[in-house]
N, C-alpha and C positions, 0 to 999 in steps of 0.2 A: 542573727537567729539561724539556727541550723534547720535543714529541711525537715527533720523530725518534728520540731515544734510547729513548723508551718502546717504540716499535715494534721497535727492535733487541732489547730485553729480552724482549718477548713472542715474537718470532720464535725466539730462542735457547731459551727455555723450552719452547716447543711442539715445535719440530722436533728439539730436542737429545737425544732418547731413542734408544736403540740401534735400536729397530724403525723409527722414522721416518728415522734416518740411513741405514739399510739400504735403505729405499724410495727415498730420494734418490739414493744411490749407484747403485742398479739403473737408475733412470730416466735419469740423466745418462750412464751408461756403457753402457747397453744390455745389462746383465747380469741374471741371474736368481738371485742368491744368496737363500737362504731362512733361513739360520741367523743370527740376530742376535748370537749369542755370538761371531761373528767380528769384531764391531765393538769396538774398544778406543778409548774416548774419551780424548783427551789434551789437551783445551783448556787454553790457558795462562790461569791465574788471577792471575798476579802473585805475587811472593814478596819476601822480604827482599833477595834477591840480584838480582832483576830485576822491573821494573814492567811488563813486557810482558803484555798481555791481548788475546787474539783472541776472535772470536765463537764459532766451533766448529771443532774439528779432531779427526780420528779416524783410526785405522789399520784398514784392511779386510783381514782374513785375512793379516795380517803383510806383505802385498805392496804395498799402496797407502796413502799418507797423503793424505787429502783435507782441505784447508783451505777453510772456507766463511765468507764475510762477508756481512752484511746491511747495505744502505745505502739511505738515503733521499735522498742527494745524491751525484751522480756524482763520483768522485775519481780523477783520472788518475794519482795517486801510489800507487794500490793495489799495483802490482807491487813497489814499493820497501818498502812496509809489509809485504807478505806475505813478502818476502825476509827481513826481520828475524824474522818469526814462525817461518819454517821453519828458519832458523839456530838459534833457541832450541830448537825442537822436536827437531832433530837432536842438539843438545848434550845434551838430557835423555835422548834415546833411547840415546846412547852412554855415559851416566853410569855404568851398572853395569860397563862394560868399557872405560873411557876410555883405558887404556894401549894398547889394540890399535891406536889411531890411528897409533902410531909403529912398528908392526910391518910386516913385509913381506907380511902376509896381507891380501887385499882385504876390506874391510868391506862387508857386505851391508846396504843400506838400503831402506826402503820408498819406492817412487817417488811423489814429491809431485805433487798436482794442485790447482789453485787456481780457486775459483769465487766469484762475487759474485751475490747476488740483490738486484736493485734494486727499491725499493718507494717511489719518489718520484712526482713529478707529470709527468715527462718521458715522453711516449708516442710520441716521434718514432722510437724504435728498438725492436727486439725482442731482438737480441743484439749484443753488442760484444766485441771482443777487445783487451785492453790488453797491452802488451809493455814489459818493463823497458828494452829497447834504445831505445824511443822517447824515453827521457829522456837518453840519452847525448849529450854535446856533440859527439862525433865518431862517425861511423858505425862500428858494431862489432856482431858477433854472437858474440863470444868468451864472453859470459855472457848468458843469456837466462832470462826467467821470464814465462810466458804466463798471463794471467788471463781466464777466460771469464765474461762478465757476462750475466745473464738478467733481463729485465724482467718483473715480476710484475703489471703493470697489467692491467686487464680487457681481454681481447682479444689479449694478448701471450703467447706461449709456451703457447698452449692445448694443443698436442700434448704438451708436457712435463707440464702440470698434469693432463691426462686420465689419464696413467699413474702419477702420483705424488700420492697422496691428501694427504699432509702439506703439500706446496706448494700444492695446489689449495684446501685448507681454510684455510690461513693467508691466502692472497691473497684469498679470499672475505671473510674477516673484515676484513682491512685495507682492502680497496677499499670495502666497505660503510661502515666507519667514516669513511673519507676523504669519501665521498659525503655522509653526513649532516652532517659538519662544514662542507662547502661549502654545504650547504643552510641553514646558520645555527644548527644545534643546538649547545647548549653541550657541553663535553667530557663532563660527567656524563650528559646526555641521550643523546649519540651513542654512548658506550660501552655504556650499558645497553640502548639500542635495538638495537645491533649484537649484543650477547650474545643477546637474545631472538630476533632474526632468525636467527642462526646455529643456535641450539638448535632452533627450529621447523623449520629446513631440514636438521637432522641434520649440521650442519657443526661440527667441533670439539666435538661435544655432550658427550661424557664429560669432556673436559678442562674445559670451561666450567662444567658442572654441579658438578664437584668443586673448581674453583678460581675461581668467579665473584667472590667477595669479594676475592681477591688481584688479579684482573685490574682490578676496579674501583678498588682502592687504587693499583694500578700507574698507571693513567691519571689518578687523582686527584692524583698526585705532579707532574703537569705544571703549569708556570707559564709565563708568556710570556717570550720571549727577552730583552726589555729588562730585566725584573725579574731574570732570571737573571744577565745581565751585571753589573748593579749589585751584586747579592749577591756574585758572585765577586770583583769588584774590591774591594768593601768588606772582604772577608775575606782579601784578598791572595793570591788564587788565580789571578790573571791569567796567571801562568807555570806553573801546575800544581803548586805546592808541596803536599806531602801535608798539612802543617799547615793551609794555607789551605783545602784541600778539606774537612777536618773542621770548621774554623771556619765555613765557609760553610753547611754543612748544619746545624750547631748554631744558627747565627743564624736560619736559616729556621724551624727547629723552635721556637725561643724566641718568634719573632714569630707563631707559629701558622699559618704559610703551609703547612707540611706536618706530618704526624704521623710518629712513630717507625715505626709499622707501614707507612706509605707508603714511607718510606726503605728499610725492610727489603724490602718487596715489589718495589721497583724493581730489585733484583739488582745495584745499582751499588756497594755498599759491603760490605766484609768484616765478619766478626763483630767483629774488633778495632776497625775504624773505627766501627761502630755503637755499641760499648761506650764509645768515646771521645766520640762525639757526644752520647750520653745522659748522660754524666758531668757533674754540676753544676760550674759554674765556681768 
């Protein structure tokens, strides 16, 4: 797994609690909600019927549905991806009363909002707006989906970070780790030094003290992109087949490149997939 995917996992694990999501919602929307019980997390995890997985989504006080993605590479197709996510989320939202869609009664839905937190190396921007209509071959505003992109690099969106502790702390961890890697430290050295740095500065302190080994395992799951591509191709996962995904991980496990604990800590495999990976051939 590349470092990009590792930081996705850490971001989702750290900010994906009700209290932290409430803080993010308040900071972005300029609100002052205090009760985290109004947060209903509905992140897509994939299922037998749908393989859709998003980073974070939740409903706020039954009124607003916020979809949040973390990215280390800018992707102009995020509006299209988020369109598929919100379609699936609305389908699941309607599932208990699906027959009402054919009635004459107006169905009340939580209003969707779409956000991306960018954590890559591009510091040329602070905020961007992506629109679904930008992808249309002919000009049209009959269907629109707007995505707000926030750059988490050092010196960017400091106003937002100043009022949102979870984003400020995550960006401190990530930016310190990236700095140490650029200085030539190994993955293991960089993540361990970053953990010590953050604990000393009371950044993500409780989380890191209680989950230090998991975070280290998570980053220990990283291998270089060339090795990853070769493993994926060898396992037949070039087109994303589920069997190839399992075979790829099993092959890396057999060769000692990763451990089962590291696979588990990565958060990228379901319990069923982990059982299949661990099963002897």
